[in-house]
C-alpha positions in Angstrom: -10.0 -22.4 18.1 -6.8 -20.1 19.0 -4.7 -22.7 16.7 -7.3 -22.0 14.0 -7.6 -18.7 14.3 -3.6 -18.5 14.6 -2.9 -20.6 11.5 -5.6 -18.3 9.8 -3.7 -15.3 10.4 0.2 -16.5 9.7 -1.1 -18.9 6.9 1.3 -21.1 4.8 3.1 -18.5 2.7 3.3 -14.3 2.3 1.4 -13.1 -0.8 1.8 -10.2 -2.7 -1.1 -8.1 -4.4 0.1 -7.7 -8.0 -2.5 -4.6 -8.0 -1.7 -2.5 -4.8 1.1 -4.3 -3.9 0.4 -5.1 -0.5 2.2 -8.2 1.5 -0.3 -10.4 3.9 -0.1 -14.0 5.1 -2.2 -16.7 2.9 -4.8 -17.0 5.7 -5.8 -13.5 5.2 -6.4 -14.2 1.4 -8.8 -16.7 1.8 -12.0 -18.0 3.7 -11.9 -21.7 2.0 -8.8 -22.5 1.1 -9.6 -22.5 -2.7 -10.0 -18.6 -3.3 -7.9 -16.3 -3.1 -8.3 -12.3 -3.3 -6.4 -9.4 -1.8 -7.8 -8.5 1.5 -7.0 -4.6 0.9 -8.1 -3.6 -2.3 -9.6 -7.1 -3.4 -8.6 -6.6 -6.9 -6.5 -9.2 -6.8 -7.6 -12.6 -7.2 -6.3 -16.0 -7.4 -2.6 -17.1 -6.9 -0.7 -16.6 -10.3 -2.7 -14.1 -12.0 -3.6 -11.3 -8.9 -1.4 -12.8 -6.3 2.0 -14.0 -6.0 3.8 -16.1 -3.6 6.7 -14.5 -1.9 
């Protein structure tokens, strides 16, 4: 299970929240791989809308 936790923490790409400016791995912004939200402010939702790839 450590491999799964590693991939969730690292994510595939880095994301940046357009609302608060926080940068984080993609894996921290999703629990199901389909819906994304900023783990800090939860205002930024969706890649391309509230979140952007770096």
